[in-house]
N, C-alpha and C positions, 0 to 999 in steps of 0.2 A: 496106673493104678497099682497099689501095692498088692503083692500076691501072698505075702506071709504075714501072719499076725505078729505084731510087735510084742516082745516079752513084757508082760505086765508086772513081773517081779512078785514078791510075796503079797498075798491078798487074803483078807479075812472073808470077803464076800464079793459077789458081783451084783450090782444094782442095775436094774433095767428101767429105762425111762424113755420118753418120747419128747423130742424137741418141738416146742410150739413157737412158730414165728409170728410176730405181731405186726403192729403198725410202724410206718417209717418214723424215725425220730429226727432226722436231719441228713445232710449231705456231708460226707467226710472231706473237708477241705484239704487240698494237697499239702497245705502248710502244716497239717497235723503231724507230718512225717519229717520234721525238721531235726536239726542237731545243733551243736554248739562247739566252737573252737575258741579257746581262750589261751592267752600267753601264760600258761600254767604248766609246770613240769615239762614233759616231752610232747605236749599236745601239738605245738607248732614245730619246734626244732627237734628233729628226729622222728616227728610224726608225719604231718602232711608235707614237711619241707626238710629235705636232707641232700643238699648239693654234694656231689661226689659218690652218692649211692649208685649202684649199678642200674637201678631203675629210675634214677632222676632224669627229668627232661631238661631242656635248656633253661628253664626258670628255677630249677632246683626242686620241683615238685615230684614227689614219689609217685610214679605212674602205677605201681602195684596198689598203693593206697587209693589213688583215684579210681582204679578199676573196682575196688571193693566198695567205695562210696557210691558209685553208680549202681552196683549190684544191690547194695543196701536199700536203695530207693529214696535216699535223702532228697528233699525238695528245697529246703531253705536252711541256711546256717547263720547262727548268731555269732558276732565277733565284735571286739576283742576281749570281752568279758561280760559278766563275771567281776569278781573283786578286783581284778587287775585294772579294769577300765577307770576306776575311781581315782587312780593316781597317775593315769596315762596321758601324756601330751601327744596327740596324734602327729604333730609336726616332727617329732623325733623319728617317726617311721616313714618319712617320705624324702625324696631327693636322692642324690648319689649315695649308695650304700657306704662307701668309704668315709663319707662325711657325717654319718649318723652317730649320735652319741650313745655310749653305754650308760645305762641308768640303773639305779637300785629300784627293784620292785618290792615295796614294803608289804604288799598284800600276801605274797607267797615267798618272801624272803629269798629272792633270786636276783640275778643280774640279767637285765634285759639288754641284748645287743642291738635291737631295733633293725636287724638285718631284714626282717620280714615285717611289713607294715600294711597300710590301707591299700596301696596300689597292688601289692603282691596278693593280698587277700582277694581283691576283685578279680585279678587275673586267674587265681586259683578257682574261684567260683565259676568263672566262665569255662575253665577246663573241666570242672566237675559237672557242669550243667545244673547248678543250684542257684537259688536266689540269695543275695546277700541281705543280712539283717544287721545293721550297724548300731552298736550301743554308744551312747554319748557320755562323756565324763561330766556328770553333774554332782560328783562327790567333792574332790578338791578343785575340779575344773569350773569354768564359768559358762554362762549362756553365750557370751561373745565367742569363746573358743568353740562351742558347739556350732554356732552359726558359721564360723570360719570353715569348719570341716564340711558343713553342708554345701557351702559355696564352692569349696575345692572339689568336692565329689560330683556335684550335680549341675553347676552352671556351665553353659556351653563354651563360653570364652569371652575375652575382652575385658576381664577384670584381673587384678593382681593374682588372686588365688586360682582362678580357673586357668589363667595363662601359666601359672606355676605347674599346675597339673599337666598341661600340654607339654611344657618343657621337660617334665619328668617322663615323657614317653606316652602320655595318654591324651591324645587330641580330642577324642570323644568323651563326653561326660560319663561318669559311672552309673548315673541314673538309678541311684539307690532309693527305693520307695519305703522300706520299713526301717523305722528308727526307734530305738529304746531310749527313753528319757532317764538314763541313769540305771543303777543296779543296786538292789538290796539295801537301800538307804535307811530302812527300818532297823538294820542290824548294827549293834555296837562295834562289831569287828570291821565295819566298812569305813574306809577313808572318806571323811566328809559326812559321816552319820549325823542325822538330824531328826527332828520331830516330824510327825506327819504334817503339821501345819506349815512348818518351814519348807519341807519338800514340796508341798502342794503349790506354794507361791512360786518356787523356782521352776517347777514343771509347767505351770500355767504360763509363766513368762516365756520360757523356751518354746512351748507349743504355739503360743500366739505369734511369736516372731517367725517361727518356721512356716506357719500357714501364710504369713505375708509373703514369704518366698515362693511357696507352692502349696496351695490348699488341697492338692490331691495326695500329699504325703500321708502315710499311715503311721500314726504315732502310738507308742506303748508307754503308759504310765507305770511307775513302779508300784507293785502291790507287796504283799507280805512274803518274806523269804521262808516262812515255815508256818504250818498250822499251830506250832507250839509257841510262837512268839506272843508275848503278853499283850502286844498291841494288835494282834490279828482280829480283823473285823472292824475295829475302830479306825485303824490305819486306812483301810479301804474306803470307809464312809467319808473320812476327812479329805482324802485325796480326790475322790470323785466329786465331792461337793464343789470343788473349785475347778476341776478339769473336765467334767463330763460333757461340756460343750466343745472341747478342744481335742480330745484324744479318741482313738478308735478302739484301743485295747487296754485292759488292765492286766498286768503281769501277775503271776504267782509262781512260787517255787516249792517243790516238795521232794524229799528223798526218803527212801525206806531202807531200814537196816535189819540185818539178820543178827540178832543177839544170841542165837543158839536155839531159840524156840521156833522150829520150822513150822509147826502147826499155826502159830500166830503170824509168822512171816508170810506164809502163802495166802493170808487174808488181807494183805496190804491193799488190794484193790478196793476193799470195803472202806478203808481210810481215805483213799483217793476220792471215792465217790462222795463221801461226807464232806471232804474239803471243798470239792468243786461245787457241790450243792449249796454250801454256805456262801461261797463267793457269788454264785449265780443269783441268789436271793438279794444280796447287797447291791449288786450291779442293777438288777431289775428295779429295786426301790429307788436308786439314785436316778436312773433314767426316767422313771415315772414321775419323779418329783420336779423335773426340769423340762418345760415344754421345748426348750432349745437343745436338749441333749442329743448327742450323736448315738448311733446304734452301737453301743460299746459291747465288744466281745471279750472273751478271756484269752490271754496268751500264757499258756503253761510253758514258759520258755526255759525252765530248768526242771527236769525230773529224771529220776533213775533210782537204782538200788546200789548200795555199796556197803562195805564192812567197816565197822568202827576202827579196826586196826590201822586203817589208812592214816588216821590222825597222828599216829606215832611219828610219822615222817615230818610233821610240822612242829616238832618240839623246839622250844625257844633257843636252845644252844646250837641249832643247825646253822652252818655257815652259808653265807651268800655265795651262790655259784650259778653258772649258766645252765639252764634247762636241767635242773635236778630231777631225779626220779621221785615224783610225788603222785599219790593217789593212783598208782598203777594196779588197779584191782584185777585180780584173776577171777573171772566170773565162772560160776558153777552151774550145774544142771538145775538146781533149785532156783538160782538167780534168773535163769532163762524162763522158767515157768512163771515166776512172779512178774518179770518184764512183760511177758505175753499177756498176762491178766491185766496189767496196768494199761497196755495198749488197747485192750478191749474196753476198759472203762473210759478211756479218752474218746473212743468211738461212740460210746453210749451217751456222751455229752456233746455230740457233734453239733447240736443246735445252738450251743453257747460258746464252745471252745473252738476257735478258728485257727490258732497257732499252738504248736507244741514243739519243744526242742529237747531231745534226749541229750542229757549232759553227761559226758561229752562225746566227741567223735573218735579220737585216736589216743590210745595209751592212757590218758587220764580218765578213769572210770568210763572207758569207751568200748563199743562193740568191736573195734578194730585194734589190733596190737602190732607193734613193730619192735625189731631189735636192730641196732646199727649193723649194716652189711648183710642182713638176712631178709628173707621174704616176710611180708606182712601176713597175718592170719586172722581168721574170724573167731571172736570169742563166742561163747554159748549164746549170749544175748543178741547176737547178730541175726540169728535165724527167725525168731518171732517178729523182729522189727521188719525185716525184708519181706516176710509174708504178709504182714498187716499193711505195709505200704502199697501193696497191690490193690488196696481198696480206695486209693486216692480218687476223689471225685465221684464215688459211688454212694448209693443210698444206704443208710444204716437203718436196720430194723430191730425192734425189740425181739428178744428171744428168751425163752424160759425152758430150761432143761428138766424142770420138775424136782430138782434137788439142790440144796444150797452148796453141795460139794462141787457142782459143775457150773462154771461160768460160761455162758454161750453168747456169741455175737454173730450176727449175719449181716452181710452187705450184698447189694445187688446192683448190677448195671441197670440204668433206666429202661432199657429195652428188654430186660429179663434174660439177656443172652448169657450172663455169668452170675453165679452166686458163690460168695466166699463164706465159709463157716469157720469160726475160730472157737476152740473149746479148751478150757482149762479144767483139769481134774485136780481139785485142791485136797482131796483125801490122801492121807499118807499110806493107807493100807487097802483101800477099796477100789476095785476096778468098776467102771461104769459102762454098761452096754447101752448105746444110745441110738434111737431111730431118728434120722434126719430127713425131713421132706425135701424133695428135689427142688421145688420152687413154689413161691406163692405169687409170682408175677405172671400176668397175662402176656402171651398166650401159652405159657408152659406149665400151667397147673397140672400136676399129675404126670407130666411127661418125663420119661427117662432121659438123663443127660447123655450127650454124645461123648463127652470127655470127663473123666474124673481124675483129679490129683488128690492124693491123701497121704499125709505123713504125720509122724508123731515125734516129739522131742521128749526123750525119757532116758534115764540111766539108772541102773541098779544102785549106784552110789550117788546120792543127791549132791555130794561135794566134788564130783568129777569135773574136771576143767580141761580146756584146750590150752596147750602151751606151744612154744616155738618148736620143741622137739616132738610133740604129739598133738598137732593142730586139729586132728579129727577124732578126738576122744569122745566128744559129745556132738553128734550131728543128727539131723533128721533121718529117720528110718521109715520105710514104707508102713503105712497103716492099712491093715486088711479091711476091705469093705465087702459087704454082700448086699445085693439088691432084692428087695421084697416088695413087689407092687410099685407103689409110688414113693417108697422110702429107701434110704440107704442106711445100713446098719454098721456101726463101728464099735469097737471095744477100746475104751480109754484106760491105759494102765494107771495105777496110783501115781500121784505127783507127776503129771505130764501136761504137755501143751500140744494141741493138734491143729492142723490146718487142712481144710478140705476145699477144693475148688470144683464146682460143677459147671460145666460149659455146655451150652446149647448152640446149635447152628442158628445164626440170626435169621429170623423169619420162618424157622421150622417149628413144627409142633411136636418134635421129638421123634 
């Protein structure tokens, strides 16, 4: 427990309020704490994979990155795209590395060496302890090609493709359960972009064939790539009308940008809430309209914040090269606060959102950064993600801090042994003194916790960032707490994100 009050910085006032914890809204599925690795920039090459690095293992995987991925709490990783997948032939990335072709990647104007492919990704997932989520090329690719990858990855043996996998050093099937039926095909930038009607036919055809292979597969249909797309809403209705009997999830993507107006930027969670609420309504209507519909959930398989300046690196005259530096966002203190609030919003929709993937994992708008020959480090956004991932599998409860400036989220272990409290102070100038009840779960109502962990993420400079030379500029600091009866009192500095864990001895009344 922190012993010193975190510096709240300049404050016009202190607002006092009490946190009210309400009813359960759902369970935080472990897959809510997923991420995304695409063949984009240095996400793979120089990110998770760097043969010759001092920390590389026998597979070329950076073990310092693997350690951070485990610390981050990532549970599932989507691969290989992203825009990249719509022009990708998975066959180029299997077999002897020396025989793999170098190809142009038109999506990111790069050269793909194919040194790292499907088999390497599955091996990396096993090393990281994460579940693979494979995306299929339904852009320029075909349903036949998608079925070939499914057979290569999942069939035990005795066919040409499964035997090829075995010959490539993988006698056991990869047993991939989560499959994305394409990526962002609503977007004109996407290779193979098509109308909702045309995509729905292809997705239904692929899904039906994949279910003939294995009806237990979990399939994700492509939804809108942004709330700002002119087809948003109608795209979802059209796709679900044809696929609601065949798929388990509808994807959606959303990013948030800081255009210099911090006051608006820190309210990004309100936009995410509205976005998810709209999709929830559309999904519910589609399911209700079809008696044979599956219980379709939402897969928010790309979300994050980034800065518009990253687009400058994609200018048309940039030359094709291997693993160029693209979208290497340097995240700031305010970015971390916003990411924390977005994670809270995802938890608040746990009854309908079952998969979420922070895009991306390393270097490319990721919480982990690397430099060749140097140690990996944690970006500011690493900390709220790692703290929120501790709620995997827990019950999410509604929470009201009594002021629109403070976003509050509470999760609890089913037996009441642990409560996690997540707090975002979105005010730029006002500190908030908040009373937090110990627990609402029987048998610990009113009981003082045995263990308290409390820290806050805050910096005087909202644009402070962690770098290779100064990797601990923005880190969690102890948050002072006081106990008053059955409540815990904390003071949240302006523009901050806080995490509190209250632990009780199992079976104890405190």
